[in-house]
MARBA-3410 file (N, C-alpha, C, O; in Angstrom, 1 decimal):
205
0.8,-1.2,0.0,0.0,0.0,0.0,0.9,1.2,0.0,2.0,1.2,0.6 ~ 0.4,2.3,-0.6,1.1,3.6,-0.6,1.1,4.2,0.7,0.1,4.1,1.5 ~ 2.2,4.8,1.1,2.3,5.5,2.4,2.7,6.9,2.3,3.4,7.3,1.3 ~ 2.3,7.7,3.3,2.7,9.1,3.4,3.6,9.3,4.6,3.5,8.5,5.5 ~ 4.5,10.3,4.6,5.3,10.5,5.8,4.5,10.8,7.0,3.4,11.2,6.9
5.0,10.5,8.2,4.3,10.7,9.4,4.0,12.2,9.6,4.8,13.0,9.3 ~ 2.8,12.4,10.2,2.4,13.8,10.5,3.1,14.3,11.8,3.3,13.5,12.7 ~ 3.4,15.6,11.9,4.1,16.1,13.0,3.3,16.1,14.3,3.9,16.1,15.4 ~ 2.0,16.1,14.2,1.1,16.3,15.4,0.6,15.0,15.9,-0.3,14.9,16.8 ~ 1.2,13.8,15.4,0.8,12.5,16.0,1.3,12.3,17.4,2.4,12.8,17.7
0.5,11.7,18.2,1.0,11.3,19.5,1.9,10.1,19.4,1.9,9.5,18.4 ~ 2.5,9.8,20.5,3.5,8.7,20.6,2.8,7.4,20.4,3.4,6.4,19.9 ~ 1.5,7.3,20.7,0.7,6.0,20.6,0.3,5.8,19.1,0.0,4.6,18.8 ~ 0.3,6.8,18.3,-0.2,6.6,16.9,0.9,5.9,16.1,2.1,6.1,16.3 ~ 0.5,5.2,15.0,1.5,4.6,14.2,2.3,5.6,13.4,1.9,6.7,13.2
3.5,5.3,13.1,4.4,6.2,12.4,4.1,6.5,11.0,4.5,7.5,10.4 ~ 3.3,5.6,10.4,2.9,5.8,9.0,1.4,5.6,8.8,0.8,4.7,9.5 ~ 0.8,6.4,8.0,-0.6,6.2,7.7,-0.8,5.5,6.3,-0.2,5.9,5.4 ~ -1.6,4.5,6.3,-1.7,3.7,5.1,-2.8,4.3,4.3,-3.9,4.6,4.7 ~ -2.5,4.4,3.0,-3.4,5.0,2.0,-3.7,4.0,0.9,-2.8,3.2,0.6
-4.9,4.0,0.3,-5.1,3.0,-0.8,-4.2,3.2,-1.9,-3.8,4.3,-2.3 ~ -3.8,2.1,-2.5,-2.9,2.2,-3.7,-3.4,3.0,-4.8,-2.6,3.6,-5.6 ~ -4.7,3.0,-5.0,-5.3,3.6,-6.2,-5.2,5.1,-6.1,-5.5,5.8,-7.1 ~ -4.8,5.7,-5.0,-4.6,7.2,-4.9,-3.4,7.6,-5.8,-3.3,8.7,-6.3 ~ -2.5,6.7,-6.1,-1.4,6.9,-7.0,-1.7,6.2,-8.3,-1.6,4.9,-8.3
-2.1,6.9,-9.3,-2.6,6.2,-10.5,-1.4,5.5,-11.3,-0.3,5.9,-11.1 ~ -1.7,4.5,-12.0,-0.6,3.9,-12.9,-0.2,4.8,-13.9,-0.8,5.9,-14.2 ~ 1.0,4.5,-14.5,1.6,5.4,-15.5,0.6,5.8,-16.6,0.6,7.0,-17.1 ~ -0.2,4.8,-17.1,-1.1,5.1,-18.2,-2.5,5.4,-17.8,-3.4,5.5,-18.6 ~ -2.7,5.7,-16.5,-4.0,6.0,-15.9,-4.8,4.7,-15.8,-4.3,3.6,-16.0
-6.1,4.9,-15.5,-7.0,3.8,-15.3,-7.9,3.6,-16.5,-8.0,4.4,-17.4 ~ -8.4,2.3,-16.6,-9.3,2.0,-17.6,-10.7,1.7,-17.0,-10.9,1.5,-15.8 ~ -11.7,1.7,-17.9,-13.1,1.6,-17.4,-13.4,0.4,-16.5,-14.1,0.5,-15.5 ~ -12.8,-0.8,-16.9,-13.0,-2.0,-16.1,-12.4,-1.9,-14.7,-12.7,-2.7,-13.8 ~ -11.4,-1.0,-14.5,-10.8,-0.9,-13.2,-11.7,-0.4,-12.1,-11.5,-0.7,-10.9
-12.8,0.3,-12.4,-13.7,0.7,-11.4,-14.4,-0.4,-10.7,-14.9,-0.3,-9.6 ~ -14.5,-1.6,-11.3,-15.1,-2.8,-10.7,-14.0,-3.6,-9.9,-14.4,-4.5,-9.2 ~ -12.8,-3.2,-10.0,-11.7,-4.0,-9.4,-11.0,-3.3,-8.2,-10.5,-3.9,-7.3 ~ -11.0,-2.0,-8.2,-10.3,-1.2,-7.2,-11.0,-1.3,-5.9,-12.2,-0.9,-5.8 ~ -10.4,-1.7,-4.8,-11.1,-1.9,-3.5,-11.3,-0.6,-2.8,-10.4,0.3,-2.8
-12.5,-0.4,-2.2,-12.7,0.8,-1.3,-12.9,2.1,-2.0,-12.7,3.1,-1.4 ~ -13.3,2.1,-3.3,-13.5,3.4,-4.0,-14.7,4.1,-3.4,-15.7,3.4,-3.0 ~ -14.7,5.4,-3.2,-15.9,6.1,-2.7,-17.1,5.9,-3.6,-16.9,5.7,-4.8 ~ -18.3,6.0,-3.1,-19.5,5.9,-4.0,-19.5,6.9,-5.1,-19.0,8.0,-4.9 ~ -20.0,6.4,-6.3,-20.1,7.3,-7.4,-18.8,7.8,-8.0,-18.8,8.8,-8.7
-17.7,7.1,-7.8,-16.5,7.4,-8.4,-16.6,7.3,-9.9,-17.1,6.3,-10.4 ~ -16.1,8.3,-10.7,-16.2,8.2,-12.1,-14.8,8.2,-12.7,-13.8,8.4,-12.0 ~ -14.7,7.9,-14.0,-13.4,7.9,-14.7,-13.5,8.8,-15.9,-14.4,8.6,-16.8 ~ -12.7,9.8,-15.9,-12.6,10.8,-17.0,-11.2,10.9,-17.5,-10.3,11.3,-16.8 ~ -11.0,10.5,-18.8,-9.7,10.5,-19.4,-8.7,9.7,-18.6,-7.5,10.1,-18.5
-9.1,8.6,-18.0,-8.2,7.8,-17.3,-7.9,8.2,-15.9,-7.1,7.5,-15.1 ~ -8.5,9.3,-15.4,-8.3,9.8,-14.0,-9.6,9.5,-13.2,-10.7,9.7,-13.7 ~ -9.4,9.2,-11.9,-10.5,9.0,-11.0,-11.1,10.3,-10.6,-10.3,11.3,-10.3 ~ -12.4,10.4,-10.6,-13.1,11.7,-10.2,-14.0,11.3,-9.0,-14.9,10.4,-9.2 ~ -13.9,12.0,-7.9,-14.7,11.7,-6.7,-15.8,12.8,-6.6,-15.5,14.0,-6.7
-17.0,12.3,-6.3,-18.2,13.2,-6.2,-18.4,13.7,-4.8,-18.3,12.9,-3.8 ~ -18.5,15.0,-4.6,-18.8,15.6,-3.3,-20.2,15.3,-2.8,-21.1,15.1,-3.6 ~ -20.4,15.4,-1.5,-21.8,15.3,-1.0,-22.7,16.3,-1.6,-22.3,17.5,-1.8 ~ -23.9,16.0,-1.9,-24.8,16.9,-2.6,-25.9,17.5,-1.7,-26.2,16.9,-0.7 ~ -26.3,18.7,-2.1,-27.3,19.4,-1.3,-28.7,18.7,-1.5,-28.9,17.9,-2.4
-29.6,19.0,-0.6,-30.9,18.4,-0.6,-31.7,18.7,-1.9,-32.4,17.9,-2.5 ~ -31.5,20.0,-2.4,-32.2,20.4,-3.7,-31.8,19.4,-4.8,-32.6,19.0,-5.6 ~ -30.5,19.1,-4.9,-30.0,18.2,-5.9,-30.7,16.9,-5.8,-31.1,16.4,-6.9 ~ -30.8,16.3,-4.7,-31.4,15.0,-4.5,-32.9,15.0,-4.8,-33.4,14.1,-5.4 ~ -33.5,16.1,-4.4,-35.0,16.2,-4.7,-35.3,16.3,-6.2,-36.2,15.7,-6.6
-34.4,17.0,-6.9,-34.6,17.1,-8.4,-34.4,15.8,-9.0,-35.2,15.4,-9.9 ~ -33.4,15.1,-8.6,-33.1,13.7,-9.2,-34.3,12.8,-8.9,-34.8,12.1,-9.8 ~ -34.8,12.8,-7.7,-35.9,11.9,-7.3,-37.2,12.3,-8.1,-37.8,11.4,-8.6 ~ -37.5,13.6,-8.3,-38.7,14.0,-9.0,-38.6,13.6,-10.5,-39.6,13.1,-11.0 ~ -37.4,13.8,-11.1,-37.3,13.4,-12.5,-37.3,11.9,-12.7,-38.0,11.4,-13.6
-36.6,11.2,-11.8,-36.6,9.8,-12.0,-38.0,9.2,-11.8,-38.4,8.3,-12.6 ~ -38.8,9.6,-10.8,-40.1,9.1,-10.5,-41.0,9.4,-11.7,-41.8,8.5,-12.1 ~ -41.0,10.6,-12.2,-41.8,11.0,-13.3,-41.5,10.2,-14.6,-42.4,9.8,-15.3 ~ -40.2,10.1,-14.9,-39.8,9.3,-16.1,-40.3,7.9,-15.9,-40.8,7.3,-16.9 ~ -40.1,7.3,-14.8,-40.5,5.9,-14.6,-42.0,5.7,-14.9,-42.4,4.7,-15.5
-42.8,6.7,-14.5,-44.3,6.5,-14.7,-44.6,6.7,-16.2,-45.8,6.3,-16.6 ~ -43.8,7.3,-17.0,-44.1,7.7,-18.4,-43.3,7.0,-19.4,-43.5,7.2,-20.6 ~ -42.4,6.1,-19.0,-41.5,5.5,-20.0,-42.2,4.5,-20.9,-43.2,3.9,-20.5 ~ -41.7,4.3,-22.1,-42.2,3.2,-23.0,-41.8,1.9,-22.3,-41.0,1.8,-21.4 ~ -42.6,0.8,-22.6,-42.5,-0.4,-21.9,-41.1,-1.1,-22.0,-40.7,-1.7,-21.0
-40.3,-0.8,-23.1,-39.0,-1.5,-23.2,-37.9,-0.6,-22.8,-36.7,-0.9,-23.1 ~ -38.2,0.4,-22.0,-37.1,1.3,-21.5,-37.2,1.3,-19.9,-38.2,1.0,-19.4 ~ -36.0,1.6,-19.3,-36.0,1.6,-17.9,-35.2,2.9,-17.4,-34.4,3.4,-18.2 ~ -35.5,3.3,-16.2,-34.7,4.5,-15.7,-33.9,4.1,-14.5,-34.4,3.3,-13.7 ~ -32.7,4.6,-14.4,-31.8,4.2,-13.3,-31.0,5.4,-12.9,-30.8,6.4,-13.6
-30.6,5.3,-11.6,-29.6,6.3,-11.1,-28.4,5.4,-10.6,-28.6,4.3,-10.1 ~ -27.2,6.0,-10.6,-26.0,5.3,-10.1,-25.7,4.0,-10.9,-25.2,3.1,-10.3 ~ -26.0,4.0,-12.2,-25.6,2.9,-13.1,-24.7,3.6,-14.1,-25.1,4.5,-14.8 ~ -23.4,3.2,-14.1,-22.4,3.9,-14.9,-22.6,3.6,-16.4,-23.1,2.5,-16.8 ~ -22.1,4.5,-17.2,-22.1,4.4,-18.7,-20.6,4.3,-19.1,-19.9,5.3,-18.8
-20.2,3.3,-19.8,-18.9,3.2,-20.3,-18.8,3.9,-21.7,-19.2,3.3,-22.7 ~ -18.4,5.1,-21.7,-18.4,5.9,-22.9,-17.3,5.4,-23.9,-17.5,5.3,-25.1 ~ -16.1,5.0,-23.4,-15.0,4.4,-24.1,-14.1,3.8,-23.1,-14.3,3.9,-21.9 ~ -13.0,3.2,-23.5,-12.1,2.5,-22.6,-11.5,3.4,-21.4,-11.2,2.8,-20.4 ~ -11.5,4.7,-21.6,-10.9,5.6,-20.6,-11.9,6.5,-19.9,-11.5,7.3,-19.1
-13.2,6.3,-20.2,-14.2,7.2,-19.7,-15.4,6.4,-19.3,-16.0,5.7,-20.1 ~ -15.7,6.4,-18.0,-16.9,5.7,-17.4,-17.5,6.6,-16.4,-16.9,6.9,-15.4 ~ -18.7,7.1,-16.7,-19.4,8.1,-15.9,-20.6,7.6,-15.2,-21.2,6.5,-15.5 ~ -21.0,8.4,-14.2,-22.2,8.0,-13.4,-23.2,9.1,-13.4,-23.2,10.0,-12.6 ~ -24.1,9.0,-14.4,-25.1,10.1,-14.6,-26.1,10.1,-13.4,-26.3,9.1,-12.7
-26.6,11.3,-13.1,-27.7,11.4,-12.1,-28.9,10.6,-12.4,-29.4,9.9,-11.5 ~ -29.3,10.6,-13.7,-30.4,9.8,-14.1,-30.1,9.3,-15.5,-29.6,10.1,-16.3 ~ -30.4,8.1,-15.8,-30.1,7.6,-17.2,-31.3,6.7,-17.6,-31.7,5.8,-16.8 ~ -31.8,6.8,-18.8,-32.8,6.0,-19.4,-32.2,5.1,-20.4,-31.4,5.5,-21.3 ~ -32.4,3.8,-20.2,-31.7,2.8,-21.1,-32.7,1.8,-21.6,-33.8,1.6,-21.1
-32.3,1.1,-22.6,-33.1,0.0,-23.2,-33.0,-1.2,-22.2,-32.0,-1.5,-21.7 ~ -34.2,-1.8,-22.0,-34.3,-2.9,-21.0,-33.4,-4.1,-21.3,-32.9,-4.7,-20.4 ~ -33.2,-4.3,-22.6,-32.4,-5.5,-22.9,-30.9,-5.3,-22.6,-30.1,-6.3,-22.7 ~ -30.5,-4.1,-22.2,-29.1,-3.8,-21.8,-28.9,-4.2,-20.4,-27.7,-4.2,-19.9 ~ -29.9,-4.4,-19.6,-29.8,-4.7,-18.2,-29.7,-6.2,-17.9,-30.5,-7.0,-18.5
-28.7,-6.5,-17.2,-28.5,-7.9,-16.7,-28.4,-7.9,-15.2,-28.1,-6.8,-14.6 ~ -28.7,-9.0,-14.5,-28.7,-9.0,-13.1,-27.4,-8.5,-12.4,-27.5,-7.9,-11.3 ~ -26.3,-8.7,-13.0,-25.0,-8.2,-12.4,-24.4,-7.0,-13.1,-23.2,-6.7,-13.1 ~ -25.3,-6.3,-13.8,-24.8,-5.1,-14.6,-24.3,-4.0,-13.7,-24.9,-3.7,-12.7 ~ -23.1,-3.5,-14.0,-22.6,-2.4,-13.3,-22.4,-1.2,-14.3,-22.2,-0.1,-13.8
-22.4,-1.4,-15.6,-22.3,-0.4,-16.6,-23.1,-0.8,-17.8,-23.4,-2.0,-18.1 ~ -23.4,0.2,-18.6,-24.1,0.0,-19.9,-23.3,0.7,-21.0,-22.6,1.7,-20.7 ~ -23.4,0.3,-22.2,-22.7,1.0,-23.3,-23.5,2.2,-23.8,-24.7,2.2,-23.5 ~ -22.9,3.2,-24.4,-23.7,4.4,-24.8,-24.8,4.1,-25.8,-25.8,4.8,-25.8 ~ -24.6,3.0,-26.6,-25.7,2.7,-27.6,-27.0,2.3,-26.9,-28.1,2.2,-27.5
-26.9,1.9,-25.6,-28.1,1.5,-24.9,-28.8,2.6,-24.3,-29.9,2.5,-23.8 ~ -28.2,3.8,-24.2,-28.7,5.0,-23.5,-29.7,5.7,-24.4,-29.4,6.1,-25.6 ~ -30.9,6.0,-23.9,-31.9,6.8,-24.6,-31.9,8.2,-24.2,-32.2,9.1,-25.0 ~ -31.6,8.5,-22.9,-31.5,9.8,-22.4,-30.6,9.8,-21.2,-30.6,8.9,-20.4 ~ -29.8,10.9,-21.0,-29.0,11.1,-19.9,-29.3,12.4,-19.2,-29.4,13.4,-20.0
-29.4,12.5,-17.9,-29.7,13.7,-17.2,-28.6,14.0,-16.1,-28.3,13.1,-15.4 ~ -28.1,15.2,-16.1,-27.2,15.6,-15.1,-27.8,16.8,-14.4,-28.2,17.8,-15.0 ~ -27.8,16.7,-13.1,-28.3,17.9,-12.2,-27.0,18.6,-11.7,-26.2,18.0,-11.0 ~ -26.8,19.8,-12.1,-25.6,20.5,-11.8,-25.5,20.9,-10.3,-26.5,21.4,-9.8 ~ -24.4,20.7,-9.7,-24.1,21.2,-8.4,-22.8,22.1,-8.5,-22.2,22.1,-9.5
-22.5,22.9,-7.5,-21.3,23.8,-7.6,-20.1,23.0,-7.9,-19.2,23.4,-8.6 ~ -20.0,21.8,-7.4,-18.8,20.9,-7.6,-18.7,20.4,-9.0,-17.6,20.1,-9.5 ~ -19.8,20.1,-9.6,-19.9,19.4,-10.9,-20.1,20.3,-12.1,-20.3,19.9,-13.2 ~ -20.2,21.6,-11.9,-20.6,22.6,-12.9,-19.8,22.5,-14.2,-20.4,22.4,-15.2 ~ -18.5,22.5,-14.1,-17.6,22.5,-15.3,-17.8,21.1,-16.0,-17.9,21.0,-17.2
-17.8,20.0,-15.2,-17.9,18.7,-15.8,-19.2,18.6,-16.5,-19.3,18.1,-17.7 ~ -20.3,19.0,-15.9,-21.6,18.8,-16.5,-21.8,19.7,-17.8,-22.4,19.3,-18.8 ~ -21.3,21.0,-17.7,-21.5,21.9,-18.8,-20.5,21.7,-19.9,-20.9,22.0,-21.1 ~ -19.4,21.3,-19.6,-18.3,21.2,-20.6,-17.9,19.7,-20.9,-18.1,19.2,-22.0 ~ -17.2,19.1,-19.9,-16.6,17.8,-20.1,-17.6,16.7,-20.5,-17.5,16.1,-21.5
-18.6,16.5,-19.7,-19.6,15.5,-20.0,-20.4,15.8,-21.2,-20.8,15.0,-22.0 ~ -20.8,17.1,-21.3,-21.5,17.5,-22.5,-20.8,17.1,-23.8,-21.4,16.5,-24.7 ~ -19.5,17.3,-23.8,-18.7,16.9,-25.0,-18.6,15.4,-25.1,-18.7,14.9,-26.2 ~ -18.4,14.8,-24.0,-18.1,13.3,-24.1,-19.4,12.5,-24.4,-19.4,11.5,-25.1 ~ -20.6,13.0,-23.9,-21.8,12.3,-24.2,-22.1,12.5,-25.7,-22.6,11.5,-26.4
-21.8,13.6,-26.3,-22.0,13.8,-27.7,-21.1,12.9,-28.5,-21.5,12.3,-29.5 ~ -19.8,12.9,-28.1,-18.8,12.1,-28.9,-19.2,10.6,-28.8,-18.9,9.8,-29.8 ~ -19.8,10.2,-27.7,-20.3,8.8,-27.6,-21.5,8.5,-28.4,-21.9,7.3,-28.5 ~ -22.2,9.5,-28.9,-23.4,9.3,-29.7,-24.7,9.2,-28.9,-25.7,8.7,-29.5 ~ -24.7,9.7,-27.7,-25.9,9.7,-26.9,-26.8,10.8,-27.4,-26.4,12.0,-27.4
-28.0,10.5,-27.9,-28.8,11.4,-28.7,-29.4,12.5,-27.9,-29.6,13.6,-28.4 ~ -29.8,12.2,-26.6,-30.5,13.2,-25.8,-29.9,13.4,-24.5,-29.6,12.5,-23.7 ~ -29.7,14.7,-24.1,-29.0,15.1,-22.9,-29.8,16.2,-22.3,-30.1,17.3,-22.9 ~ -30.2,16.0,-21.0,-30.8,17.1,-20.2,-29.8,17.6,-19.1,-29.3,16.8,-18.4 ~ -29.6,18.9,-19.1,-28.8,19.4,-18.0,-29.7,20.3,-17.2,-30.3,21.3,-17.7
-29.8,20.0,-15.9,-30.7,20.7,-15.0,-29.8,21.5,-14.0,-28.9,21.0,-13.4 ~ -30.2,22.8,-13.9,-29.4,23.6,-12.9,-30.4,24.7,-12.3,-31.4,24.9,-12.8 ~ -29.9,25.3,-11.2,-30.8,26.3,-10.5,-30.9,27.5,-11.4,-29.9,27.9,-12.0 ~ -32.1,28.1,-11.3,-32.3,29.4,-12.0,-31.4,30.5,-11.4,-31.2,30.5,-10.1 ~ -30.8,31.3,-12.2,-29.9,32.4,-11.7,-30.6,33.3,-10.7,-30.0,33.7,-9.7
-31.8,33.7,-11.0,-32.5,34.6,-10.2,-33.2,34.0,-9.0,-33.4,34.6,-8.0 ~ -33.6,32.7,-9.2,-34.3,32.0,-8.1,-33.7,30.6,-8.0,-34.2,29.7,-8.7 ~ -32.7,30.4,-7.1,-32.0,29.1,-7.1,-32.9,27.9,-6.7,-32.5,26.8,-6.9 ~ -34.1,28.1,-6.2,-35.0,27.0,-5.9,-35.7,26.5,-7.1,-36.3,25.4,-7.1 ~ -35.7,27.2,-8.2,-36.4,26.8,-9.5,-35.4,26.1,-10.4,-34.4,26.6,-10.8
-35.8,24.8,-10.7,-34.9,24.1,-11.7,-35.1,24.5,-13.1,-36.2,24.8,-13.6 ~ -34.0,24.7,-13.8,-34.1,25.0,-15.2,-33.5,23.8,-16.0,-32.4,23.3,-15.7 ~ -34.3,23.3,-17.0,-33.9,22.1,-17.7,-33.5,22.5,-19.1,-34.4,23.1,-19.9 ~ -32.3,22.2,-19.5,-31.8,22.5,-20.8,-31.8,21.2,-21.6,-31.2,20.2,-21.2 ~ -32.5,21.2,-22.7,-32.7,20.0,-23.5,-31.7,20.1,-24.7,-31.7,21.1,-25.5
-30.9,19.0,-24.9,-30.0,19.0,-26.0,-30.3,17.7,-26.8,-30.6,16.7,-26.3 ~ -30.2,17.9,-28.1,-30.3,16.7,-29.0,-29.1,16.7,-30.0,-28.7,17.7,-30.5 ~ -28.6,15.5,-30.3,-27.5,15.4,-31.2,-28.0,15.7,-32.6,-28.9,15.2,-33.1 ~ -27.2,16.6,-33.3,-27.6,16.9,-34.6,-26.7,16.1,-35.6,-26.0,15.2,-35.3 ~ -26.9,16.4,-36.9,-26.2,15.7,-38.0,-24.7,15.8,-38.0,-24.0,15.0,-38.6
-24.2,16.8,-37.3,-22.7,17.0,-37.2,-22.1,16.3,-36.0,-20.9,16.3,-35.9 ~ -23.0,15.6,-35.2,-22.4,15.0,-34.0,-22.3,15.9,-32.8,-21.6,15.5,-31.9 ~ -22.8,17.1,-32.9,-22.7,18.0,-31.8,-24.1,18.2,-31.2,-25.2,18.0,-31.9 ~ -24.2,18.6,-29.9,-25.5,18.8,-29.3,-26.0,20.2,-29.7,-25.3,21.2,-29.7 ~ -27.3,20.2,-30.0,-28.0,21.4,-30.3,-29.1,21.6,-29.3,-29.9,20.6,-29.0
-29.2,22.8,-28.7,-30.2,23.0,-27.7,-31.6,23.1,-28.3,-31.7,23.9,-29.3 ~ -32.6,22.4,-27.8,-33.9,22.4,-28.4,-35.0,22.9,-27.5,-36.1,23.0,-27.8 ~ -34.6,23.3,-26.3,-35.5,23.8,-25.3,-34.9,24.2,-24.0,-34.0,23.5,-23.5 ~ -35.4,25.2,-23.3,-35.1,25.6,-22.0,-36.4,25.8,-21.2,-37.2,26.6,-21.6 ~ -36.6,25.0,-20.2,-37.9,25.1,-19.5,-37.6,25.2,-18.0,-36.7,24.7,-17.4
-38.5,26.0,-17.3,-38.4,26.3,-15.9,-39.6,25.5,-15.2,-40.7,25.7,-15.5 ~ -39.2,24.8,-14.2,-40.1,24.1,-13.2,-41.0,23.0,-13.8,-41.5,22.2,-13.1 ~ -41.2,23.0,-15.1,-42.0,22.0,-15.7,-41.3,21.5,-17.0,-41.0,22.3,-17.9 ~ -41.2,20.2,-17.2,-40.5,19.6,-18.3,-41.6,19.1,-19.2,-42.3,18.1,-18.8 ~ -41.7,19.6,-20.4,-42.6,19.0,-21.4,-41.8,18.8,-22.7,-41.3,19.7,-23.3
-41.7,17.5,-23.1,-40.8,17.2,-24.2,-41.5,16.1,-25.0,-42.3,15.3,-24.5 ~ -41.1,16.0,-26.3,-41.6,14.9,-27.2,-40.5,13.9,-27.4,-40.8,12.8,-27.8 ~ -39.2,14.3,-27.2,-38.1,13.4,-27.5,-37.2,13.3,-26.2,-37.0,14.3,-25.5 ~ -36.7,12.1,-26.0,-36.8,10.9,-26.8,-38.2,10.2,-26.7,-38.4,9.2,-27.4 ~ -39.1,10.7,-25.8,-40.5,10.2,-25.8,-41.3,11.3,-25.1,-40.8,12.2,-24.6
-42.6,11.2,-25.2,-43.5,12.2,-24.7,-43.5,12.1,-23.2,-43.7,11.1,-22.6 ~ -43.2,13.3,-22.5,-43.0,13.3,-21.1,-43.5,14.7,-20.6,-43.3,15.7,-21.2 ~ -44.1,14.7,-19.4,-44.5,15.9,-18.7,-44.1,15.8,-17.2,-44.7,14.9,-16.5 ~ -43.2,16.6,-16.8,-42.7,16.5,-15.4,-42.9,17.8,-14.7,-42.4,18.8,-15.1 ~ -43.6,17.8,-13.6,-43.8,19.0,-12.7,-42.7,19.1,-11.7,-42.6,18.2,-10.8
-41.9,20.1,-11.7,-40.8,20.3,-10.8,-41.1,21.5,-9.9,-40.2,22.1,-9.3 ~ -42.4,21.9,-9.7,-42.7,23.0,-8.9,-42.7,22.6,-7.4,-42.5,23.5,-6.5 ~ -42.9,21.4,-7.1,-43.0,20.9,-5.7,-41.9,19.9,-5.5,-42.1,18.7,-5.8 ~ -40.8,20.3,-4.9,-39.7,19.3,-4.8,-39.5,18.8,-3.4,-38.6,18.1,-3.0 ~ -40.5,19.1,-2.5,-40.5,18.6,-1.1,-40.8,17.1,-1.1,-40.8,16.5,0.0
END
């Protein structure tokens, strides 16, 4: 195991070295998608971006309430052969494996021991922006979801003037392989793609 030098404020009874997980020091070529299933003791919702481990900070109540509301509404309105999940990773490519807040997938991609799904099984991916994930959700994941060919992406974030109000940005992959914004909605999601859905986000309690 990797070790760090002893801290100066340790008491005499404390061990001289603190043991740290080996995965804190990445291999020379970085990590690969399958490593997330093999590394012991990874924090919940650890992601892999460009071969580097990314750890998710604890989220505020608003963030969890938005995820719950969207997931519950999607589940009630999904086509029969689709399923909605949270905390099921998507393997975008060998060096990128992400954990969307909500993901809608084809039912035949789910197996009893599934820990990840390929991008071609994804019908919709939803990210709820937090202060810690803002750059990843707006830039990094936005680009990588498009490159992986995921056709529909919703990015949800607090309204600038009223942070309690969710704003849902709808993106659809265009013919150039880039995301094109097709709608911005406040508090209520009404969309036709990837399926007809109506989600009320005015009451998040």
